[in-house]
Residue frames relative to the residue before (quaternion, step in Angstrom):
aa qw qx qy qz dx dy dz
M 1.0000 0.0000 0.0000 0.0000 0.00 0.00 0.00
A 0.6702 0.4816 -0.3009 0.4779 3.64 0.89 -0.91
I 0.6399 0.5206 -0.3261 0.4617 3.61 0.98 -0.71
D 0.6314 0.5449 -0.3098 0.4565 3.54 1.02 -0.94
L 0.6602 0.5088 -0.2921 0.4690 3.59 0.98 -0.98
L 0.6414 0.5522 -0.3238 0.4229 3.52 1.01 -0.88
F 0.7458 0.3662 -0.2005 0.5191 3.57 1.01 -0.72
G 0.6124 -0.6402 0.3196 0.3359 3.54 1.28 0.51
R 0.7232 0.3481 -0.2771 0.5282 3.57 1.05 0.48
V 0.2799 -0.7294 0.5961 0.1850 3.54 -1.24 0.46
A 0.4580 -0.7017 0.4893 0.2417 3.52 -0.78 1.08
D 0.4655 -0.6530 0.4995 0.3278 3.54 -0.97 0.67
R 0.3654 -0.7301 0.5407 0.2024 3.49 -0.91 1.03
R 0.4095 -0.6912 0.5332 0.2649 3.51 -0.99 0.83
P 0.4289 -0.7309 0.4613 0.2629 3.62 -0.66 1.00
R 0.5784 -0.5745 0.4364 0.3807 3.57 -1.09 0.66
S 0.0251 -0.7978 0.6023 -0.0143 3.53 -1.00 0.82
F 0.0381 -0.8078 0.5880 -0.0179 3.55 -0.06 1.33
K 0.2571 -0.7428 0.6053 0.1255 3.49 -1.08 0.82
L 0.0905 0.8555 -0.5031 0.0829 3.50 1.03 0.90
K 0.4343 -0.6823 0.5240 0.2668 3.53 -0.97 0.92
K 0.3139 -0.7789 0.5200 0.1562 3.56 -0.33 1.32
N 0.8309 0.1931 -0.1594 0.4969 3.50 -1.25 0.56
L 0.0057 0.8675 -0.4973 0.0100 3.54 0.90 0.95
L 0.7140 0.4487 -0.2566 0.4723 3.60 1.07 -0.64
E 0.6225 0.6220 -0.3454 0.3262 3.58 0.95 -0.89
S 0.7248 0.4398 -0.2748 0.4536 3.58 0.95 -0.70
L 0.6378 0.5390 -0.3060 0.4572 3.61 1.30 -0.15
S 0.4464 -0.6329 0.5564 0.3011 3.55 -1.21 0.62
E 0.6876 -0.4711 0.3528 0.4253 3.57 -1.27 0.23
D 0.6553 0.4977 -0.3085 0.4772 3.60 0.98 -0.78
E 0.6573 0.4922 -0.3251 0.4690 3.61 0.96 -0.73
V 0.6026 0.5473 -0.3603 0.4556 3.60 1.11 -0.68
K 0.6793 0.5029 -0.2716 0.4603 3.54 0.88 -1.02
S 0.6289 0.5469 -0.3158 0.4534 3.58 1.09 -0.86
R 0.7482 0.4185 -0.2298 0.4606 3.60 0.91 -0.95
Y 0.8170 0.2564 -0.1044 0.5059 3.62 0.98 -0.86
R 0.3945 -0.7425 0.4541 0.2947 3.60 1.26 -0.16
F 0.6792 0.3638 -0.2869 0.5692 3.54 1.28 0.43
G 0.4594 -0.6535 0.5240 0.2953 3.54 -1.21 0.50
R 0.7189 -0.4479 0.3189 0.4252 3.53 -1.29 0.23
E 0.6624 0.5195 -0.3190 0.4354 3.57 0.89 -0.95
S 0.6687 0.5012 -0.2959 0.4628 3.60 0.97 -0.85
I 0.6309 0.5278 -0.3255 0.4664 3.54 1.06 -0.81
H 0.6608 0.4944 -0.3115 0.4710 3.62 0.93 -0.84
F 0.5990 0.5561 -0.3455 0.4611 3.59 1.12 -0.71
L 0.6638 0.5028 -0.2937 0.4694 3.56 0.92 -0.98
C 0.6518 0.5113 -0.3286 0.4537 3.62 0.93 -0.87
D 0.6532 0.4947 -0.3235 0.4732 3.63 0.95 -0.79
L 0.6538 0.5323 -0.3081 0.4408 3.56 0.99 -0.86
L 0.7824 0.3692 -0.1644 0.4738 3.57 0.92 -0.95
E 0.4268 0.7516 -0.4502 0.2242 3.61 1.19 -0.35
E 0.6532 0.5141 -0.3464 0.4348 3.64 0.80 -0.80
D 0.7096 0.4469 -0.2714 0.4724 3.61 0.99 -0.75
L 0.7750 0.4010 -0.1949 0.4478 3.60 1.03 -0.72
E 0.5066 0.6492 -0.4270 0.3736 3.55 1.22 -0.34
R 0.2472 -0.7967 0.5352 0.1332 3.62 -0.72 0.98
P 0.2665 -0.7721 0.5559 0.1542 3.59 -0.53 1.17
T 0.4068 0.7016 -0.4843 0.3281 3.62 0.33 1.20
A 0.4118 -0.6985 0.5292 0.2498 3.53 -1.21 0.58
R 0.4229 0.7132 -0.4780 0.2898 3.64 1.18 0.07
N 0.5630 -0.6507 0.4101 0.3023 3.52 -1.01 0.89
N 0.7910 0.3662 -0.1768 0.4572 3.57 0.98 -0.73
A 0.2607 0.7672 -0.5373 0.2341 3.53 1.16 0.58
L 0.3851 -0.7306 0.5185 0.2214 3.56 -0.88 0.98
T 0.4749 -0.6718 0.4946 0.2802 3.54 -1.05 0.85
T 0.6786 -0.4548 0.3829 0.4313 3.52 -1.33 0.12
E 0.6649 0.5010 -0.3074 0.4609 3.58 0.87 -0.94
E 0.6554 0.5137 -0.3256 0.4479 3.59 0.88 -0.76
Q 0.6482 0.5137 -0.3072 0.4708 3.54 0.97 -0.86
V 0.6708 0.4970 -0.2964 0.4638 3.56 0.90 -0.95
L 0.6587 0.5009 -0.3187 0.4623 3.63 0.92 -0.78
I 0.6380 0.5164 -0.3365 0.4616 3.61 0.96 -0.78
A 0.6780 0.4712 -0.2991 0.4784 3.61 0.94 -0.84
L 0.6423 0.5128 -0.3269 0.4665 3.63 0.94 -0.74
R 0.6307 0.5239 -0.3380 0.4620 3.57 1.01 -0.76
F 0.6515 0.4810 -0.3251 0.4883 3.59 1.02 -0.65
F 0.6422 0.5238 -0.3266 0.4545 3.60 0.92 -0.86
A 0.7190 0.4749 -0.2494 0.4420 3.52 0.93 -0.97
S 0.7776 0.3498 -0.1915 0.4862 3.60 0.99 -0.72
G 0.2564 -0.7740 0.5369 0.2166 3.61 1.06 -0.65
S 0.3906 0.7444 -0.4603 0.2854 3.59 1.22 0.38
F 0.6785 -0.4511 0.3871 0.4316 3.53 -1.39 0.13
L 0.6044 -0.5724 0.4117 0.3710 3.59 -1.16 0.71
E 0.6479 0.5441 -0.3310 0.4178 3.58 0.88 -0.87
I 0.6661 0.4967 -0.2914 0.4739 3.56 1.03 -0.90
V 0.6187 0.5314 -0.3432 0.4658 3.60 1.03 -0.77
G 0.6602 0.5104 -0.3062 0.4582 3.57 0.93 -0.90
D 0.6453 0.5339 -0.3060 0.4526 3.57 1.02 -0.81
T 0.6775 0.5178 -0.2973 0.4295 3.55 0.94 -0.88
V 0.7538 0.3596 -0.2257 0.5015 3.59 1.07 -0.44
G 0.7589 -0.4342 0.1835 0.4494 3.55 1.26 0.37
G 0.7192 -0.5038 0.2720 0.3937 3.55 0.92 0.78
I 0.2758 0.7463 -0.5430 0.2685 3.56 1.01 0.83
P 0.4757 -0.6676 0.4814 0.3102 3.67 -0.82 0.89
K 0.5815 -0.6168 0.3957 0.3534 3.56 -1.07 0.74
C 0.5965 0.5575 -0.3765 0.4378 3.62 1.09 -0.59
T 0.6560 0.4977 -0.3011 0.4810 3.58 1.02 -0.81
V 0.6211 0.5321 -0.3361 0.4670 3.57 1.02 -0.78
S 0.6320 0.5375 -0.3215 0.4564 3.59 0.97 -0.93
R 0.6708 0.4900 -0.3134 0.4601 3.65 0.88 -0.94
I 0.6469 0.5428 -0.3164 0.4322 3.56 0.99 -0.89
I 0.6411 0.5304 -0.3069 0.4620 3.54 0.98 -0.95
S 0.6729 0.4882 -0.2986 0.4687 3.56 0.92 -0.96
R 0.6569 0.5343 -0.2937 0.4435 3.56 0.97 -0.85
V 0.6802 0.4665 -0.2775 0.4927 3.56 0.94 -0.94
S 0.6430 0.5257 -0.3325 0.4469 3.60 0.96 -0.82
A 0.6615 0.5006 -0.3033 0.4688 3.56 0.97 -0.89
A 0.6311 0.5342 -0.3219 0.4613 3.63 1.03 -0.82
I 0.6665 0.4834 -0.3090 0.4761 3.55 0.93 -0.85
S 0.6507 0.5427 -0.3147 0.4278 3.56 0.94 -0.86
K 0.6101 0.5727 -0.3264 0.4396 3.55 1.18 -0.75
K 0.6991 0.4661 -0.2663 0.4722 3.58 1.17 -0.55
Q 0.3280 0.8005 -0.4629 0.1934 3.59 1.33 0.10
N 0.6839 0.5212 -0.3066 0.4081 3.58 0.89 -0.84
Q 0.5998 0.5562 -0.3626 0.4465 3.53 1.28 -0.32
F 0.8076 0.2930 -0.1157 0.4985 3.60 1.12 -0.60
I 0.7291 0.4013 -0.2283 0.5052 3.60 1.13 -0.55
R 0.0458 -0.7878 0.6135 -0.0289 3.56 -0.77 1.09
W 0.3362 -0.7219 0.5691 0.2047 3.54 -0.90 0.96
P 0.5510 -0.6236 0.4213 0.3605 3.63 -0.89 0.82
S 0.4122 -0.7387 0.4876 0.2162 3.57 -0.96 0.86
T 0.7052 0.3797 -0.2710 0.5339 3.57 1.23 -0.13
G 0.6834 0.4984 -0.3568 0.3966 3.53 -1.29 0.26
E 0.7590 -0.3758 0.2736 0.4559 3.52 -1.29 -0.36
S 0.5415 -0.6188 0.4615 0.3331 3.50 -1.22 0.51
R 0.6683 -0.4942 0.3619 0.4221 3.60 -1.21 0.29
Q 0.6563 0.5101 -0.3392 0.4404 3.56 0.98 -0.76
E 0.6392 0.5283 -0.3335 0.4484 3.56 1.04 -0.74
I 0.6509 0.5024 -0.3202 0.4705 3.55 1.07 -0.78
K 0.6180 0.5365 -0.3411 0.4625 3.57 1.03 -0.77
Q 0.6431 0.5050 -0.3110 0.4844 3.60 0.96 -0.89
G 0.6516 0.5323 -0.3291 0.4288 3.59 0.89 -0.81
F 0.6656 0.4962 -0.2894 0.4765 3.53 0.94 -0.96
F 0.6379 0.5303 -0.3172 0.4596 3.57 1.02 -0.86
E 0.6726 0.4924 -0.2969 0.4659 3.61 0.92 -0.80
K 0.7027 0.4764 -0.2732 0.4524 3.50 1.01 -0.81
G 0.8532 0.1202 -0.0450 0.5055 3.60 0.85 -0.87
G 0.4955 -0.6780 0.4251 0.3377 3.60 1.27 -0.06
F 0.5415 0.6244 -0.3794 0.4159 3.55 1.32 0.23
P 0.2664 -0.8182 0.4852 0.1555 3.65 -0.38 1.12
G 0.8370 0.2985 -0.2014 0.4121 3.53 -1.34 0.49
V 0.4784 0.6551 -0.4666 0.3525 3.63 1.12 0.35
I 0.1350 -0.8007 0.5809 0.0566 3.55 -0.95 1.00
G 0.8208 -0.0717 0.0142 0.5665 3.57 1.26 0.17
C 0.3368 -0.7083 0.5818 0.2156 3.50 -1.27 0.39
I 0.1052 -0.8248 0.5554 0.0129 3.62 -0.61 1.14
D 0.1339 0.7631 -0.6262 0.0874 3.50 -1.11 0.82
G 0.1719 -0.7806 0.5927 0.0988 3.49 -1.27 0.34
T 0.0537 -0.7808 0.6209 0.0441 3.52 -1.30 0.34
H 0.4062 -0.6833 0.5407 0.2751 3.55 -1.26 0.41
I 0.2187 -0.7609 0.6008 0.1105 3.55 -0.74 1.11
R 0.3795 -0.7472 0.5010 0.2160 3.59 -0.56 1.14
I 0.0031 -0.7925 0.6096 -0.0185 3.55 -0.97 0.92
Q 0.5468 -0.5590 0.4876 0.3882 3.50 -1.31 0.18
G 0.5571 -0.6437 0.4122 0.3246 3.56 -0.94 0.96
P 0.3630 -0.7356 0.5222 0.2331 3.63 -0.75 0.94
S 0.5878 -0.6000 0.4252 0.3373 3.51 -1.29 0.44
D 0.7223 0.3763 -0.2023 0.5438 3.56 1.19 -0.69
N 0.8481 0.0405 -0.0360 0.5271 3.63 -0.96 0.82
E 0.0743 0.8566 -0.5063 0.0662 3.57 1.04 0.79
N 0.6680 0.5361 -0.3044 0.4169 3.60 0.93 -0.87
D 0.5809 0.5997 -0.3581 0.4181 3.59 1.21 -0.52
F 0.7427 0.4043 -0.2134 0.4893 3.58 1.13 -0.51
V 0.5023 0.6009 -0.4497 0.4293 3.61 1.24 0.46
N 0.2481 -0.7942 0.5308 0.1612 3.61 -0.55 1.07
R 0.7285 -0.4536 0.2863 0.4261 3.59 -1.30 0.13
K 0.6380 0.5126 -0.3316 0.4694 3.62 1.26 -0.22
G 0.6000 -0.6431 0.3144 0.3571 3.54 1.34 0.03
Y 0.6858 0.4251 -0.3120 0.5016 3.62 1.18 0.10
H 0.5746 -0.6019 0.4319 0.3479 3.56 -1.26 0.41
S 0.1693 0.7818 -0.5817 0.1474 3.53 -0.89 0.96
I 0.3145 -0.6776 0.6169 0.2480 3.50 -1.45 0.12
N 0.3449 -0.7460 0.5275 0.2151 3.60 -0.77 0.96
V 0.0768 -0.8001 0.5949 0.0073 3.55 -0.66 1.14
Q 0.0962 -0.7846 0.6124 0.0060 3.51 -0.95 1.00
A 0.0113 -0.8184 0.5738 -0.0286 3.57 -0.91 0.92
V 0.1634 -0.7562 0.6263 0.0958 3.57 -1.15 0.61
C 0.0682 -0.7968 0.6004 0.0092 3.54 -0.99 0.92
D 0.4839 -0.6431 0.5091 0.3051 3.56 -1.34 0.30
H 0.7479 -0.4027 0.2780 0.4485 3.51 -1.32 -0.18
R 0.6513 0.5002 -0.3255 0.4687 3.62 1.19 -0.22
G 0.5261 -0.6177 0.4161 0.4106 3.58 1.29 -0.20
M 0.4973 0.6465 -0.4416 0.3737 3.59 1.20 0.27
F 0.3977 -0.7223 0.5152 0.2339 3.55 -0.86 0.96
Y 0.0108 0.7966 -0.6028 -0.0445 3.54 -0.95 0.79
K 0.7533 0.1861 -0.1895 0.6017 3.56 1.30 0.34
C 0.0990 0.7755 -0.6192 0.0733 3.53 -0.91 0.91
S 0.0126 0.7998 -0.5963 0.0682 3.58 -0.78 1.04
V 0.3426 -0.7427 0.5399 0.1989 3.55 -1.13 0.70
K 0.7149 0.2936 -0.2816 0.5688 3.56 1.20 0.56
M 0.5134 -0.6547 0.4619 0.3073 3.54 -1.11 0.74
S 0.2173 -0.7647 0.5905 0.1388 3.53 -1.00 0.84
L 0.3499 -0.7416 0.5359 0.2009 3.59 -0.47 1.20
L 0.6362 0.5394 -0.3496 0.4268 3.62 0.95 -0.71
F 0.6620 0.4797 -0.3176 0.4805 3.60 0.99 -0.81
F 0.6099 0.5608 -0.3429 0.4427 3.60 1.03 -0.87
V 0.7163 0.4428 -0.2684 0.4678 3.61 0.68 -1.09
H 0.6191 0.5417 -0.3564 0.4430 3.58 0.99 -0.77
C 0.6805 0.4757 -0.2963 0.4720 3.62 0.89 -0.88
M 0.6313 0.5460 -0.3287 0.4419 3.56 1.08 -0.82
L 0.7194 0.4579 -0.2495 0.4589 3.61 1.04 -0.72
Q 0.5739 0.6021 -0.3981 0.3868 3.60 1.16 -0.28
Protein backbone atom coordinates (compact mmCIF):
# COMPACT_ATOMS: atom_id res chain seq x y z
CA MET A 1 0.00 0.00 0.00
CA ALA A 2 2.81 2.45 0.93
CA ILE A 3 4.69 1.63 -2.30
CA ASP A 4 1.54 2.15 -4.36
CA LEU A 5 0.96 5.57 -2.78
CA LEU A 6 4.61 6.50 -3.37
CA PHE A 7 4.17 5.95 -7.11
CA GLY A 8 0.86 7.80 -7.19
CA ARG A 9 -1.55 4.95 -7.48
CA VAL A 10 -3.51 2.65 -5.24
CA ALA A 11 -3.64 -1.02 -6.08
CA ASP A 12 -7.06 -2.51 -6.49
CA ARG A 13 -7.92 -4.55 -3.44
CA ARG A 14 -9.15 -8.04 -4.09
CA PRO A 15 -12.61 -8.37 -2.53
CA ARG A 16 -13.14 -10.91 0.21
CA SER A 17 -14.47 -14.16 -1.16
CA PHE A 18 -15.68 -16.67 1.39
CA LYS A 19 -16.84 -20.03 0.16
CA LEU A 20 -18.87 -20.55 3.30
CA LYS A 21 -20.92 -23.72 3.36
CA LYS A 22 -24.42 -22.29 3.43
CA ASN A 23 -27.10 -23.80 5.63
CA LEU A 24 -24.54 -25.41 7.91
CA LEU A 25 -27.26 -27.03 10.02
CA GLU A 26 -29.81 -28.07 7.41
CA SER A 27 -27.78 -30.94 5.95
CA LEU A 28 -26.99 -32.45 9.37
CA SER A 29 -29.03 -34.79 11.53
CA GLU A 30 -29.62 -33.84 15.18
CA ASP A 31 -26.93 -36.30 16.29
CA GLU A 32 -24.45 -34.82 13.80
CA VAL A 33 -25.24 -31.30 15.00
CA LYS A 34 -24.57 -32.30 18.62
CA SER A 35 -21.39 -34.14 17.61
CA ARG A 36 -19.98 -31.10 15.81
CA TYR A 37 -21.18 -28.28 18.06
CA ARG A 38 -22.01 -29.98 21.41
CA PHE A 39 -25.44 -28.29 21.23
CA GLY A 40 -28.73 -29.30 19.67
CA ARG A 41 -30.52 -27.22 17.04
CA GLU A 42 -32.93 -25.71 19.55
CA SER A 43 -30.11 -24.54 21.82
CA ILE A 44 -28.17 -23.10 18.87
CA HIS A 45 -31.23 -21.16 17.72
CA PHE A 46 -31.70 -19.88 21.29
CA LEU A 47 -28.09 -18.63 21.32
CA CYS A 48 -28.54 -16.95 17.93
CA ASP A 49 -31.66 -15.13 19.12
CA LEU A 50 -29.93 -14.15 22.35
CA LEU A 51 -26.83 -12.76 20.64
CA GLU A 52 -28.30 -11.36 17.42
CA GLU A 53 -28.34 -7.74 18.59
CA ASP A 54 -24.62 -7.91 19.45
CA LEU A 55 -23.47 -9.94 16.42
CA GLU A 56 -25.56 -8.59 13.58
CA ARG A 57 -23.29 -6.58 11.30
CA PRO A 58 -24.75 -3.29 9.99
CA THR A 59 -22.85 -3.41 6.71
CA ALA A 60 -23.65 -3.44 3.03
CA ARG A 61 -20.76 -5.77 2.23
CA ASN A 62 -21.77 -8.85 0.29
CA ASN A 63 -19.85 -11.28 2.46
CA ALA A 64 -20.95 -10.20 5.94
CA LEU A 65 -21.40 -13.27 8.11
CA THR A 66 -24.80 -13.84 9.65
CA THR A 67 -25.36 -14.26 13.38
CA GLU A 68 -25.92 -18.00 12.94
CA GLU A 69 -22.70 -18.42 10.96
CA GLN A 70 -20.70 -16.56 13.60
CA VAL A 71 -22.24 -18.60 16.42
CA LEU A 72 -21.59 -21.89 14.61
CA ILE A 73 -17.95 -20.98 13.90
CA ALA A 74 -17.39 -20.11 17.57
CA LEU A 75 -19.20 -23.23 18.81
CA ARG A 76 -17.13 -25.37 16.44
CA PHE A 77 -13.99 -23.95 18.02
CA PHE A 78 -15.30 -24.38 21.58
CA ALA A 79 -16.36 -27.97 20.83
CA SER A 80 -13.20 -29.10 19.06
CA GLY A 81 -10.42 -26.91 20.47
CA SER A 82 -8.85 -27.19 17.04
CA PHE A 83 -6.56 -24.73 15.28
CA LEU A 84 -8.24 -21.61 13.90
CA GLU A 85 -7.20 -22.46 10.36
CA ILE A 86 -8.77 -25.93 10.61
CA VAL A 87 -12.00 -24.48 12.04
CA GLY A 88 -12.13 -22.01 9.15
CA ASP A 89 -11.55 -24.76 6.60
CA THR A 90 -14.32 -26.96 8.00
CA VAL A 91 -16.95 -24.26 7.49
CA GLY A 92 -15.85 -23.21 4.03
CA GLY A 93 -12.46 -21.54 3.85
CA ILE A 94 -12.75 -18.70 6.37
CA PRO A 95 -9.29 -17.15 7.04
CA LYS A 96 -7.93 -17.84 10.51
CA CYS A 97 -7.73 -14.10 11.30
CA THR A 98 -11.47 -13.83 10.62
CA VAL A 99 -12.16 -16.95 12.71
CA SER A 100 -10.17 -15.38 15.57
CA ARG A 101 -12.22 -12.17 15.41
CA ILE A 102 -15.47 -14.14 15.31
CA ILE A 103 -14.54 -16.21 18.35
CA SER A 104 -13.59 -13.07 20.28
CA ARG A 105 -16.80 -11.31 19.22
CA VAL A 106 -19.07 -14.24 20.12
CA SER A 107 -17.26 -14.83 23.43
CA ALA A 108 -17.66 -11.16 24.38
CA ALA A 109 -21.34 -11.21 23.38
CA ILE A 110 -21.96 -14.29 25.52
CA SER A 111 -20.09 -12.78 28.46
CA LYS A 112 -22.26 -9.64 28.27
CA LYS A 113 -25.29 -11.82 29.05
CA GLN A 114 -23.75 -13.26 32.21
CA ASN A 115 -26.02 -11.40 34.62
CA GLN A 116 -29.06 -12.98 33.02
CA PHE A 117 -27.86 -16.49 33.82
CA ILE A 118 -25.10 -16.42 36.46
CA ARG A 119 -26.00 -15.80 40.08
CA TRP A 120 -23.44 -15.59 42.87
CA PRO A 121 -24.51 -17.51 46.01
CA SER A 122 -26.14 -15.24 48.59
CA THR A 123 -24.70 -17.12 51.55
CA GLY A 124 -21.16 -17.88 52.66
CA GLU A 125 -18.00 -15.87 52.13
CA SER A 126 -17.77 -12.87 49.83
CA ARG A 127 -15.90 -13.00 46.54
CA GLN A 128 -13.11 -10.88 48.02
CA GLU A 129 -12.66 -13.32 50.92
CA ILE A 130 -12.51 -16.25 48.48
CA LYS A 131 -9.97 -14.42 46.31
CA GLN A 132 -7.85 -13.74 49.38
CA GLY A 133 -8.11 -17.38 50.45
CA PHE A 134 -6.92 -18.66 47.07
CA PHE A 135 -4.09 -16.13 47.03
CA GLU A 136 -2.91 -17.19 50.50
CA LYS A 137 -3.11 -20.85 49.54
CA GLY A 138 -1.46 -20.77 46.12
CA GLY A 139 -0.28 -17.24 45.42
CA PHE A 140 -2.64 -17.00 42.45
CA PRO A 141 -4.52 -13.65 42.34
CA GLY A 142 -8.12 -13.01 41.31
CA VAL A 143 -9.46 -16.58 41.66
CA ILE A 144 -13.09 -16.85 42.77
CA GLY A 145 -13.52 -20.62 42.42
CA CYS A 146 -12.24 -23.88 41.01
CA ILE A 147 -14.46 -25.44 38.35
CA ASP A 148 -14.46 -28.98 37.02
CA GLY A 149 -16.82 -31.49 35.55
CA THR A 150 -17.18 -35.19 35.09
CA HIS A 151 -19.47 -37.69 33.41
CA ILE A 152 -21.45 -39.87 35.82
CA ARG A 153 -22.26 -43.14 34.10
CA ILE A 154 -25.96 -44.05 34.11
CA GLN A 155 -28.18 -46.75 32.67
CA GLY A 156 -29.68 -45.62 29.37
CA PRO A 157 -33.23 -44.29 29.90
CA SER A 158 -36.14 -45.45 27.79
CA ASP A 159 -37.12 -41.88 26.81
CA ASN A 160 -34.76 -39.64 24.79
CA GLU A 161 -32.04 -42.23 25.15
CA ASN A 162 -29.74 -40.53 22.59
CA ASP A 163 -29.67 -37.32 24.64
CA PHE A 164 -27.70 -39.13 27.35
CA VAL A 165 -24.96 -40.62 25.13
CA ASN A 166 -21.75 -38.66 25.56
CA ARG A 167 -18.98 -38.20 23.00
CA LYS A 168 -17.19 -41.30 24.31
CA GLY A 169 -20.20 -43.43 23.44
CA TYR A 170 -21.68 -44.36 26.82
CA HIS A 171 -24.70 -43.06 28.77
CA SER A 172 -23.94 -40.42 31.36
CA ILE A 173 -25.00 -37.20 33.03
CA ASN A 174 -22.58 -34.30 32.84
CA VAL A 175 -21.98 -32.90 36.34
CA GLN A 176 -20.21 -29.58 36.90
CA ALA A 177 -19.17 -28.23 40.28
CA VAL A 178 -17.47 -25.11 41.64
CA CYS A 179 -15.70 -24.94 44.99
CA ASP A 180 -13.97 -22.30 47.09
CA HIS A 181 -10.43 -22.23 48.50
CA ARG A 182 -11.46 -24.60 51.31
CA GLY A 183 -12.80 -27.23 48.92
CA MET A 184 -16.40 -26.42 49.84
CA PHE A 185 -18.89 -26.68 46.96
CA TYR A 186 -21.03 -23.62 46.38
CA LYS A 187 -22.34 -24.54 42.93
CA CYS A 188 -23.28 -27.86 41.40
CA SER A 189 -25.07 -28.38 38.09
CA VAL A 190 -25.93 -31.44 36.04
CA LYS A 191 -25.51 -29.60 32.75
CA MET A 192 -22.66 -27.59 31.31
CA SER A 193 -23.19 -23.84 31.15
CA LEU A 194 -21.52 -22.31 28.09
CA LEU A 195 -22.11 -18.85 29.55
CA PHE A 196 -20.25 -19.70 32.73
CA PHE A 197 -17.43 -21.36 30.76
CA VAL A 198 -16.89 -18.37 28.48
CA HIS A 199 -17.21 -15.92 31.36
CA CYS A 200 -14.47 -17.73 33.30
CA MET A 201 -12.32 -17.98 30.16
CA LEU A 202 -12.47 -14.21 29.62
CA GLN A 203 -11.63 -13.22 33.21
